[in-house]
Biopython code that builds the backbone (N, CA, C, O; Angstrom):
import numpy as np
from Bio.PDB.StructureBuilder import StructureBuilder

atoms = [
    (1, "MET", "N", (1.006, -1.247, 0.444)),
    (1, "MET", "CA", (-0.357, -0.033, 0.318)),
    (1, "MET", "C", (0.963, 1.142, 0.527)),
    (1, "MET", "O", (1.562, 1.444, 1.560)),
    (2, "ASN", "N", (1.170, 1.747, -1.150)),
    (2, "ASN", "CA", (1.720, 3.429, -1.045)),
    (2, "ASN", "C", (0.668, 4.149, -0.212)),
    (2, "ASN", "O", (-0.498, 4.242, -0.596)),
    (3, "ILE", "N", (1.139, 4.693, 1.017)),
    (3, "ILE", "CA", (0.423, 5.460, 2.117)),
    (3, "ILE", "C", (0.027, 6.781, 2.126)),
    (3, "ILE", "O", (-0.954, 7.378, 2.567)),
    (4, "GLU", "N", (1.474, 7.230, 1.268)),
    (4, "GLU", "CA", (1.256, 9.073, 1.059)),
    (4, "GLU", "C", (0.049, 8.718, -0.357)),
    (4, "GLU", "O", (-0.622, 9.750, -0.351)),
    (5, "LYS", "N", (-0.233, 8.273, -0.922)),
    (5, "LYS", "CA", (-1.591, 8.332, -1.755)),
    (5, "LYS", "C", (-2.538, 8.146, -1.536)),
    (5, "LYS", "O", (-3.394, 9.025, -1.634)),
    (6, "THR", "N", (-2.853, 6.714, -1.077)),
    (6, "THR", "CA", (-3.819, 6.491, 0.080)),
    (6, "THR", "C", (-4.331, 7.584, 0.734)),
    (6, "THR", "O", (-5.339, 8.280, 0.612)),
    (7, "LEU", "N", (-3.310, 7.554, 1.509)),
    (7, "LEU", "CA", (-3.672, 8.648, 2.977)),
    (7, "LEU", "C", (-3.642, 10.066, 2.716)),
    (7, "LEU", "O", (-4.210, 10.869, 3.457)),
    (8, "ASN", "N", (-2.940, 10.429, 1.594)),
    (8, "ASN", "CA", (-2.842, 11.550, 1.884)),
    (8, "ASN", "C", (-2.034, 12.654, 2.964)),
    (8, "ASN", "O", (-2.281, 13.739, 3.489)),
    (9, "ILE", "N", (-0.853, 11.593, 2.937)),
    (9, "ILE", "CA", (0.555, 12.156, 4.072)),
    (9, "ILE", "C", (1.860, 12.206, 3.896)),
    (9, "ILE", "O", (2.539, 11.304, 3.406)),
    (10, "ASP", "N", (2.188, 13.091, 4.228)),
    (10, "ASP", "CA", (3.546, 12.617, 3.569)),
    (10, "ASP", "C", (4.549, 12.543, 5.418)),
    (10, "ASP", "O", (5.061, 13.250, 6.285)),
    (11, "THR", "N", (4.235, 11.018, 4.996)),
    (11, "THR", "CA", (5.166, 10.228, 5.427)),
    (11, "THR", "C", (6.546, 10.484, 6.152)),
    (11, "THR", "O", (6.895, 9.880, 7.166)),
    (12, "LYS", "N", (7.575, 11.832, 5.256)),
    (12, "LYS", "CA", (8.815, 11.591, 5.211)),
    (12, "LYS", "C", (8.963, 12.900, 5.830)),
    (12, "LYS", "O", (9.994, 13.535, 5.610)),
    (13, "ARG", "N", (7.738, 13.542, 6.838)),
    (13, "ARG", "CA", (7.913, 14.512, 7.494)),
    (13, "ARG", "C", (8.213, 14.217, 9.015)),
    (13, "ARG", "O", (7.666, 13.478, 9.834)),
    (14, "LYS", "N", (9.453, 15.202, 9.091)),
    (14, "LYS", "CA", (9.819, 14.657, 10.504)),
    (14, "LYS", "C", (8.976, 15.140, 11.769)),
    (14, "LYS", "O", (8.323, 16.180, 11.849)),
    (15, "ILE", "N", (9.119, 14.259, 12.635)),
    (15, "ILE", "CA", (8.019, 14.579, 14.351)),
    (15, "ILE", "C", (8.984, 14.683, 15.290)),
    (15, "ILE", "O", (10.075, 14.215, 14.965)),
    (16, "GLN", "N", (8.867, 15.282, 16.627)),
    (16, "GLN", "CA", (9.677, 14.560, 17.188)),
    (16, "GLN", "C", (8.929, 13.485, 18.621)),
    (16, "GLN", "O", (8.032, 13.860, 19.376)),
    (17, "VAL", "N", (9.525, 12.328, 18.643)),
    (17, "VAL", "CA", (8.681, 11.737, 19.357)),
    (17, "VAL", "C", (10.392, 11.874, 20.687)),
    (17, "VAL", "O", (11.594, 11.882, 20.421)),
    (18, "GLY", "N", (9.835, 11.934, 21.692)),
    (18, "GLY", "CA", (10.517, 11.559, 23.118)),
    (18, "GLY", "C", (11.871, 13.290, 22.715)),
    (18, "GLY", "O", (11.577, 14.445, 22.407)),
    (19, "GLU", "N", (13.500, 12.505, 22.971)),
    (19, "GLU", "CA", (14.477, 12.917, 22.220)),
    (19, "GLU", "C", (14.849, 12.659, 20.971)),
    (19, "GLU", "O", (16.007, 12.846, 20.597)),
    (20, "GLU", "N", (13.837, 12.169, 20.141)),
    (20, "GLU", "CA", (14.713, 12.103, 19.010)),
    (20, "GLU", "C", (14.045, 12.395, 17.835)),
    (20, "GLU", "O", (12.869, 12.463, 18.192)),
    (21, "GLN", "N", (14.107, 12.666, 16.324)),
    (21, "GLN", "CA", (13.363, 13.748, 15.097)),
    (21, "GLN", "C", (13.631, 11.996, 14.152)),
    (21, "GLN", "O", (14.648, 11.421, 13.762)),
    (22, "MET", "N", (12.248, 11.673, 14.100)),
    (22, "MET", "CA", (12.119, 10.674, 12.728)),
    (22, "MET", "C", (10.692, 11.010, 12.037)),
    (22, "MET", "O", (9.750, 11.736, 12.359)),
    (23, "THR", "N", (10.946, 10.196, 10.998)),
    (23, "THR", "CA", (9.482, 10.268, 10.180)),
    (23, "THR", "C", (8.529, 9.926, 11.162)),
    (23, "THR", "O", (8.443, 9.529, 12.325)),
    (24, "ILE", "N", (7.722, 10.315, 10.003)),
    (24, "ILE", "CA", (6.032, 9.465, 10.135)),
    (24, "ILE", "C", (5.737, 8.187, 10.145)),
    (24, "ILE", "O", (4.992, 7.635, 10.955)),
    (25, "TYR", "N", (6.671, 7.370, 8.685)),
    (25, "TYR", "CA", (6.758, 6.651, 8.512)),
    (25, "TYR", "C", (7.405, 5.364, 10.081)),
    (25, "TYR", "O", (6.888, 4.306, 10.442)),
    (26, "ALA", "N", (8.446, 5.960, 10.542)),
    (26, "ALA", "CA", (9.266, 5.310, 11.188)),
    (26, "ALA", "C", (8.829, 5.439, 12.891)),
    (26, "ALA", "O", (9.301, 4.766, 13.807)),
    (27, "ALA", "N", (7.750, 6.553, 12.990)),
    (27, "ALA", "CA", (7.547, 6.377, 14.272)),
    (27, "ALA", "C", (6.146, 5.944, 14.115)),
    (27, "ALA", "O", (5.717, 5.945, 15.269)),
    (28, "ALA", "N", (5.105, 5.540, 13.255)),
    (28, "ALA", "CA", (4.648, 4.244, 13.346)),
    (28, "ALA", "C", (4.637, 2.377, 13.439)),
    (28, "ALA", "O", (4.167, 1.440, 14.086)),
    (29, "ARG", "N", (5.488, 2.694, 12.325)),
    (29, "ARG", "CA", (6.413, 1.178, 12.045)),
    (29, "ARG", "C", (7.063, 1.160, 13.634)),
    (29, "ARG", "O", (6.857, 0.150, 14.306)),
    (30, "TRP", "N", (7.760, 2.159, 14.155)),
    (30, "TRP", "CA", (7.607, 1.337, 15.684)),
    (30, "TRP", "C", (6.390, 1.336, 16.868)),
    (30, "TRP", "O", (6.196, 0.703, 17.906)),
    (31, "SER", "N", (5.862, 2.134, 16.313)),
    (31, "SER", "CA", (4.386, 2.613, 17.578)),
    (31, "SER", "C", (4.200, 1.137, 16.797)),
    (31, "SER", "O", (4.772, 0.270, 17.459)),
    (32, "ALA", "N", (3.714, 0.716, 15.864)),
    (32, "ALA", "CA", (3.455, -1.211, 15.756)),
    (32, "ALA", "C", (3.843, -2.560, 16.061)),
    (32, "ALA", "O", (3.342, -3.681, 16.141)),
    (33, "LEU", "N", (5.420, -1.729, 16.256)),
    (33, "LEU", "CA", (5.828, -3.407, 16.553)),
    (33, "LEU", "C", (5.983, -3.148, 18.753)),
    (33, "LEU", "O", (6.167, -4.067, 19.551)),
    (34, "LEU", "N", (5.826, -1.669, 19.095)),
    (34, "LEU", "CA", (5.852, -2.161, 20.510)),
    (34, "LEU", "C", (4.265, -2.421, 20.230)),
    (34, "LEU", "O", (3.966, -3.434, 20.863)),
    (35, "GLY", "N", (3.178, -1.934, 19.565)),
    (35, "GLY", "CA", (1.952, -2.726, 20.111)),
    (35, "GLY", "C", (1.470, -4.023, 19.936)),
    (35, "GLY", "O", (0.503, -4.581, 20.456)),
    (36, "GLY", "N", (2.658, -4.595, 18.761)),
    (36, "GLY", "CA", (2.805, -6.098, 18.768)),
    (36, "GLY", "C", (3.044, -6.630, 20.274)),
    (36, "GLY", "O", (2.389, -7.410, 20.966)),
    (37, "ILE", "N", (4.657, -5.651, 20.600)),
    (37, "ILE", "CA", (4.732, -6.678, 21.820)),
    (37, "ILE", "C", (4.014, -6.450, 22.582)),
    (37, "ILE", "O", (4.539, -7.101, 23.485)),
    (38, "GLU", "N", (3.356, -6.122, 22.921)),
    (38, "GLU", "CA", (1.974, -5.652, 24.261)),
    (38, "GLU", "C", (0.663, -6.827, 24.082)),
    (38, "GLU", "O", (0.076, -7.616, 24.823)),
    (39, "ILE", "N", (0.607, -6.422, 22.647)),
    (39, "ILE", "CA", (-0.518, -7.715, 22.544)),
    (39, "ILE", "C", (-0.221, -9.405, 23.050)),
    (39, "ILE", "O", (-0.947, -10.254, 23.566)),
    (40, "ILE", "N", (1.220, -9.393, 22.613)),
    (40, "ILE", "CA", (1.861, -10.608, 22.905)),
    (40, "ILE", "C", (2.146, -11.310, 24.479)),
    (40, "ILE", "O", (1.863, -12.329, 25.109)),
    (41, "THR", "N", (2.898, -10.040, 24.637)),
    (41, "THR", "CA", (2.972, -9.677, 25.783)),
    (41, "THR", "C", (1.648, -10.195, 27.467)),
    (41, "THR", "O", (1.889, -10.796, 28.514)),
    (42, "LYS", "N", (0.410, -9.600, 26.938)),
    (42, "LYS", "CA", (-0.974, -9.878, 27.429)),
    (42, "LYS", "C", (-1.833, -11.200, 26.968)),
    (42, "LYS", "O", (-2.921, -11.490, 27.467)),
    (43, "HIS", "N", (-1.150, -11.990, 25.897)),
    (43, "HIS", "CA", (-0.946, -12.953, 25.417)),
    (43, "HIS", "C", (-0.594, -14.408, 26.408)),
    (43, "HIS", "O", (-1.313, -15.362, 26.706)),
    (44, "ALA", "N", (0.762, -14.099, 26.726)),
    (44, "ALA", "CA", (1.265, -14.802, 27.202)),
    (44, "ALA", "C", (1.220, -15.037, 28.387)),
    (44, "ALA", "O", (1.298, -16.218, 28.725)),
    (45, "ALA", "N", (1.052, -13.789, 29.618)),
    (45, "ALA", "CA", (0.583, -13.857, 30.919)),
    (45, "ALA", "C", (-1.003, -14.449, 30.878)),
    (45, "ALA", "O", (-1.382, -15.187, 31.787)),
    (46, "ARG", "N", (-1.646, -14.186, 30.085)),
    (46, "ARG", "CA", (-3.380, -14.970, 29.745)),
    (46, "ARG", "C", (-2.905, -16.482, 30.051)),
    (46, "ARG", "O", (-3.555, -17.258, 30.751)),
    (47, "ASN", "N", (-1.113, -16.928, 29.136)),
    (47, "ASN", "CA", (-1.768, -17.969, 29.137)),
    (47, "ASN", "C", (-0.810, -19.089, 29.773)),
    (47, "ASN", "O", (-0.524, -20.249, 29.475)),
    (48, "GLY", "N", (-0.446, -18.182, 30.802)),
    (48, "GLY", "CA", (0.880, -18.197, 31.252)),
    (48, "GLY", "C", (1.943, -18.548, 30.769)),
    (48, "GLY", "O", (2.410, -19.506, 31.386)),
    (49, "ILE", "N", (2.551, -18.213, 29.939)),
    (49, "ILE", "CA", (3.864, -18.309, 29.487)),
    (49, "ILE", "C", (4.323, -17.128, 29.989)),
    (49, "ILE", "O", (3.895, -15.982, 30.128)),
    (50, "ASP", "N", (5.968, -18.140, 30.371)),
    (50, "ASP", "CA", (6.878, -16.960, 30.759)),
    (50, "ASP", "C", (7.419, -17.008, 29.241)),
    (50, "ASP", "O", (7.526, -17.880, 28.378)),
    (51, "MET", "N", (7.721, -15.570, 29.353)),
    (51, "MET", "CA", (8.241, -15.270, 28.291)),
    (51, "MET", "C", (9.873, -15.375, 28.155)),
    (51, "MET", "O", (10.565, -15.024, 27.199)),
    (52, "ASN", "N", (10.287, -15.971, 29.411)),
    (52, "ASN", "CA", (11.810, -15.650, 29.473)),
    (52, "ASN", "C", (12.931, -16.702, 29.307)),
    (52, "ASN", "O", (14.058, -16.778, 28.817)),
    (53, "ASP", "N", (11.718, -17.751, 30.207)),
    (53, "ASP", "CA", (12.300, -19.261, 29.450)),
    (53, "ASP", "C", (11.622, -19.955, 28.212)),
    (53, "ASP", "O", (12.205, -20.691, 27.417)),
    (54, "ASP", "N", (10.405, -19.631, 28.183)),
    (54, "ASP", "CA", (9.705, -20.456, 27.032)),
    (54, "ASP", "C", (9.716, -19.199, 25.307)),
    (54, "ASP", "O", (8.783, -18.400, 25.232)),
    (55, "LYS", "N", (10.787, -19.204, 24.153)),
    (55, "LYS", "CA", (10.789, -19.126, 23.288)),
    (55, "LYS", "C", (9.970, -19.122, 21.911)),
    (55, "LYS", "O", (10.090, -18.492, 20.860)),
    (56, "THR", "N", (8.780, -20.438, 22.538)),
    (56, "THR", "CA", (7.898, -20.892, 20.579)),
    (56, "THR", "C", (7.109, -19.263, 21.094)),
    (56, "THR", "O", (6.244, -19.159, 20.224)),
    (57, "TRP", "N", (7.008, -18.395, 21.723)),
    (57, "TRP", "CA", (5.932, -17.358, 21.305)),
    (57, "TRP", "C", (6.752, -16.930, 20.274)),
    (57, "TRP", "O", (6.155, -16.615, 19.245)),
    (58, "LEU", "N", (8.405, -16.798, 20.271)),
    (58, "LEU", "CA", (8.441, -16.073, 18.986)),
    (58, "LEU", "C", (8.006, -16.220, 17.656)),
    (58, "LEU", "O", (7.902, -17.380, 17.257)),
    (59, "LYS", "N", (7.713, -15.256, 16.836)),
    (59, "LYS", "CA", (7.265, -15.502, 15.926)),
    (59, "LYS", "C", (7.311, -14.439, 14.962)),
    (59, "LYS", "O", (6.373, -13.644, 14.910)),
    (60, "PRO", "N", (8.561, -14.308, 13.989)),
    (60, "PRO", "CA", (8.948, -12.853, 13.795)),
    (60, "PRO", "C", (8.271, -12.846, 12.360)),
    (60, "PRO", "O", (8.193, -11.676, 11.986)),
    (61, "LEU", "N", (7.921, -13.437, 11.727)),
    (61, "LEU", "CA", (7.348, -13.105, 10.569)),
    (61, "LEU", "C", (5.433, -12.924, 10.462)),
    (61, "LEU", "O", (4.675, -12.707, 9.517)),
    (62, "ALA", "N", (5.177, -13.193, 12.252)),
    (62, "ALA", "CA", (4.299, -13.378, 12.366)),
    (62, "ALA", "C", (4.124, -11.840, 12.506)),
    (62, "ALA", "O", (3.586, -11.085, 11.696)),
    (63, "LEU", "N", (4.670, -11.545, 13.662)),
    (63, "LEU", "CA", (5.443, -9.605, 14.073)),
    (63, "LEU", "C", (5.736, -9.213, 12.886)),
    (63, "LEU", "O", (5.859, -8.002, 13.069)),
    (64, "GLN", "N", (5.952, -9.414, 11.686)),
    (64, "GLN", "CA", (6.719, -8.121, 10.615)),
    (64, "GLN", "C", (5.140, -8.402, 10.252)),
    (64, "GLN", "O", (4.591, -7.389, 10.687)),
    (65, "LYS", "N", (4.252, -9.130, 9.760)),
    (65, "LYS", "CA", (3.082, -9.060, 9.159)),
    (65, "LYS", "C", (2.151, -7.754, 9.636)),
    (65, "LYS", "O", (1.756, -6.795, 8.972)),
    (66, "PHE", "N", (1.962, -8.075, 10.980)),
    (66, "PHE", "CA", (1.527, -7.185, 12.168)),
    (66, "PHE", "C", (2.241, -5.838, 11.880)),
    (66, "PHE", "O", (1.721, -4.817, 11.429)),
    (67, "ILE", "N", (2.986, -5.953, 12.083)),
    (67, "ILE", "CA", (4.024, -4.226, 11.584)),
    (67, "ILE", "C", (3.664, -3.623, 10.307)),
    (67, "ILE", "O", (3.890, -2.426, 10.130)),
    (68, "LYS", "N", (3.043, -4.447, 9.261)),
    (68, "LYS", "CA", (3.347, -4.380, 7.643)),
    (68, "LYS", "C", (1.717, -3.817, 7.720)),
    (68, "LYS", "O", (1.243, -2.995, 6.936)),
    (69, "GLU", "N", (0.835, -4.596, 9.087)),
    (69, "GLU", "CA", (-0.153, -4.092, 8.462)),
    (69, "GLU", "C", (-0.542, -3.261, 9.172)),
    (69, "GLU", "O", (-1.735, -3.016, 8.993)),
    (70, "GLU", "N", (0.071, -2.526, 10.145)),
    (70, "GLU", "CA", (-0.030, -2.036, 11.412)),
    (70, "GLU", "C", (0.022, -0.588, 11.353)),
    (70, "GLU", "O", (-0.537, 0.260, 12.049)),
    (71, "THR", "N", (0.839, -0.487, 10.340)),
    (71, "THR", "CA", (1.881, 0.787, 9.858)),
    (71, "THR", "C", (0.933, 2.010, 8.769)),
    (71, "THR", "O", (1.279, 3.151, 9.076)),
    (72, "PRO", "N", (0.243, 2.005, 8.029)),
    (72, "PRO", "CA", (-1.133, 3.132, 7.810)),
    (72, "PRO", "C", (-2.178, 3.379, 8.678)),
    (72, "PRO", "O", (-3.174, 4.053, 8.415)),
    (73, "VAL", "N", (-1.890, 2.730, 9.885)),
    (73, "VAL", "CA", (-3.447, 3.064, 10.568)),
    (73, "VAL", "C", (-2.187, 3.703, 11.600)),
    (73, "VAL", "O", (-2.697, 4.454, 12.432)),
    (74, "ALA", "N", (-1.198, 3.632, 11.702)),
    (74, "ALA", "CA", (-0.971, 4.379, 12.993)),
    (74, "ALA", "C", (0.008, 5.532, 12.432)),
    (74, "ALA", "O", (0.087, 6.653, 12.933)),
    (75, "CYS", "N", (0.778, 5.058, 11.256)),
    (75, "CYS", "CA", (0.806, 6.883, 10.116)),
    (75, "CYS", "C", (-0.417, 7.455, 10.110)),
    (75, "CYS", "O", (-0.380, 8.682, 10.016)),
    (76, "ALA", "N", (-1.787, 6.829, 10.198)),
    (76, "ALA", "CA", (-3.123, 8.145, 10.108)),
    (76, "ALA", "C", (-3.166, 9.153, 11.629)),
    (76, "ALA", "O", (-3.124, 10.375, 11.775)),
    (77, "GLU", "N", (-3.266, 8.044, 12.605)),
    (77, "GLU", "CA", (-3.275, 8.354, 14.196)),
    (77, "GLU", "C", (-1.725, 9.448, 14.186)),
    (77, "GLU", "O", (-2.024, 10.634, 14.324)),
    (78, "ILE", "N", (-0.527, 9.239, 14.076)),
    (78, "ILE", "CA", (0.237, 9.561, 14.895)),
    (78, "ILE", "C", (0.075, 10.610, 13.315)),
    (78, "ILE", "O", (0.257, 9.631, 12.592)),
    (79, "HIS", "N", (-0.080, 11.568, 12.474)),
    (79, "HIS", "CA", (-0.381, 12.300, 11.444)),
    (79, "HIS", "C", (-1.507, 12.968, 12.052)),
    (79, "HIS", "O", (-1.360, 14.066, 11.515)),
    (80, "GLN", "N", (-2.352, 13.075, 12.662)),
    (80, "GLN", "CA", (-3.898, 13.497, 13.432)),
    (80, "GLN", "C", (-3.178, 13.917, 14.521)),
    (80, "GLN", "O", (-2.920, 15.120, 14.474)),
    (81, "CYS", "N", (-2.740, 13.301, 15.549)),
    (81, "CYS", "CA", (-2.556, 14.434, 16.472)),
    (81, "CYS", "C", (-1.251, 14.747, 16.425)),
    (81, "CYS", "O", (-0.650, 14.845, 17.494)),
    (82, "THR", "N", (-0.523, 14.976, 15.119)),
    (82, "THR", "CA", (0.598, 16.280, 15.193)),
    (82, "THR", "C", (-0.022, 17.484, 14.182)),
    (82, "THR", "O", (0.314, 18.668, 14.135)),
    (83, "THR", "N", (-0.672, 17.030, 13.676)),
    (83, "THR", "CA", (-1.705, 17.863, 12.801)),
    (83, "THR", "C", (-2.076, 18.497, 13.460)),
    (83, "THR", "O", (-1.654, 19.650, 13.369)),
    (84, "SER", "N", (-3.207, 18.158, 14.673)),
    (84, "SER", "CA", (-4.446, 19.007, 15.161)),
    (84, "SER", "C", (-3.666, 19.396, 16.340)),
    (84, "SER", "O", (-4.408, 20.126, 16.998)),
    (85, "SER", "N", (-2.350, 19.250, 17.031)),
    (85, "SER", "CA", (-1.683, 20.133, 17.379)),
    (85, "SER", "C", (-1.540, 21.106, 17.300)),
    (85, "SER", "O", (-1.741, 21.913, 18.208)),
    (86, "VAL", "N", (-1.163, 21.347, 16.246)),
    (86, "VAL", "CA", (-0.943, 22.701, 15.711)),
    (86, "VAL", "C", (-1.655, 23.803, 16.004)),
    (86, "VAL", "O", (-1.381, 24.916, 16.452)),
    (87, "HIS", "N", (-2.546, 23.296, 15.682)),
    (87, "HIS", "CA", (-3.770, 24.352, 15.253)),
    (87, "HIS", "C", (-4.512, 24.832, 16.791)),
    (87, "HIS", "O", (-5.458, 25.619, 16.802)),
]
sb = StructureBuilder()
sb.init_structure("model")
sb.init_model(0)
sb.init_chain("A")
sb.init_seg("    ")
for serial, (resi, resn, name, xyz) in enumerate(atoms, 1):
    if name == "N":
        sb.init_residue(resn, " ", resi, " ")
    sb.init_atom(name, np.array(xyz, "f"), 0.0, 1.0, " ", f" {name:<3s}", serial, name[0])
structure = sb.get_structure()
């Protein structure tokens, strides 16, 4: 999906995230990664999985797919938050 065309968002625009400057796209990818890890952590806790001892929960391709699918949503949310605070 071409996020810039589809959502009409300049994903290369720099934003401030904590002490870092990054593009909306990079921030969205990080946000999606953290969201995926949060889902995994909740699922593991609910099922009594010790993530330090049991590594069967590691599913890099599934996490990569999740990030790819969530990135456009995160781009839209970040864009909305950063443009609405300007006004």
